[in-house]
Each structure stands twice: as C-alpha cells, then as structure tokens.
C-alpha positions as CSV (number, residue, x, y, z in Angstrom):
1,M,17.0,35.1,67.5
2,S,14.3,37.0,66.5
3,D,16.5,39.6,65.2
4,N,18.3,37.2,63.1
5,A,15.0,35.8,61.6
6,A,13.9,39.1,60.8
7,A,17.2,40.2,58.9
8,T,16.9,37.1,56.5
9,P,14.7,37.4,53.7
10,E,12.1,34.8,52.9
11,L,13.2,32.1,50.2
12,P,12.2,32.3,46.8
13,D,10.1,29.7,45.2
14,H,12.7,29.0,42.3
15,L,16.6,29.0,42.9
16,S,19.4,28.0,41.4
17,I,23.1,27.8,42.4
18,D,24.0,28.0,38.5
19,P,25.4,31.9,37.9
20,R,24.4,31.2,34.3
21,S,20.5,30.4,35.3
22,P,18.0,33.3,35.3
23,H,17.0,31.8,38.7
24,H,20.5,32.6,40.2
25,R,20.1,34.7,43.1
26,P,23.6,35.6,45.0
27,E,21.7,37.5,47.9
28,F,20.1,34.2,49.0
29,L,23.2,32.0,48.6
30,E,25.4,33.9,51.1
31,R,23.7,31.8,53.9
32,E,23.5,28.0,53.8
33,I,20.1,26.7,52.6
34,G,18.8,23.6,53.5
35,V,16.2,21.4,51.0
36,R,14.1,18.4,52.4
37,F,13.0,16.4,49.6
38,N,9.9,14.1,50.5
39,G,11.0,14.1,54.1
40,R,14.6,13.7,53.6
41,D,17.4,16.3,53.8
42,R,19.3,16.5,50.3
43,F,22.8,18.2,50.1
44,D,23.5,17.8,46.5
45,V,20.7,20.2,45.0
46,E,21.5,22.4,42.1
47,E,18.2,24.0,41.5
48,Y,14.6,23.7,43.2
49,C,11.1,24.9,42.5
50,V,8.7,24.4,45.6
51,S,5.4,25.5,43.8
52,E,6.1,22.8,41.2
53,G,7.4,20.2,43.6
54,W,10.9,19.5,41.8
55,I,14.6,19.6,42.2
56,R,17.8,19.2,39.9
57,V,20.6,16.9,41.2
58,A,23.5,15.6,39.5
59,A,23.0,12.3,37.9
60,G,26.5,10.6,39.4
61,K,29.7,11.5,37.7
62,T,28.1,11.9,34.3
63,M,29.3,15.3,32.5
64,D,27.5,16.9,29.4
65,R,30.0,18.0,26.4
66,K,30.9,21.2,27.9
67,G,32.1,19.7,31.1
68,R,29.3,20.5,33.5
69,P,27.3,17.8,35.6
70,L,24.4,16.4,33.7
71,L,21.4,17.0,35.7
72,I,18.1,15.0,36.4
73,K,14.8,16.4,37.7
74,L,13.1,14.5,40.6
75,K,9.2,15.3,41.4
76,G,8.3,15.2,44.9
77,T,7.5,17.5,48.1
78,V,10.0,20.2,48.3
79,E,10.8,22.4,51.5
80,V,13.5,25.0,51.8
81,F,14.8,26.6,55.0
82,Y,17.9,28.4,56.3
83,R,20.1,26.1,58.2
C-alpha cells in the first residue's frame, strides 16, 4: 500500500473536470477523486478550490445557451482525496 501512495501525486489546490478550463489536469483525473464538502462526500463536483473553500456543482438540470450545465458555487470546507 505504501508503494501505491508513493506513486500517486498530491492533489492540486484547484482542479476542474472541464477540458476547456485552465485548471483542467487530466493526469490527476486518471484516478477517482473524492471531495468532502462540509463533512459530506459529494459526487457531483465539477470544480473545486481547497484554499479558497468552494466547489462548483450543476444547478439541477438547468443548461446554459450552449448546452452545458449551469454551475453554482458553494462555499465551505473542502477536503480532497483519492478513492
């Protein structure tokens, strides 16, 4: 187990799953990442920032005019980890 922990890089402070974002880092997205927001595990996070304490999640089924999900920013305590 220590070999696996040594092989995985530390997660960045700011990460997005959107390929158009400047914070998109595909090398970190190869493994499943967990996000704990205010003590609860979240599975719908599109983007996060640990130092600023926010996550972006889809606002229901609402879409913008280009057909992408409309995102809202939630502020609180953010913890990230590999699953």
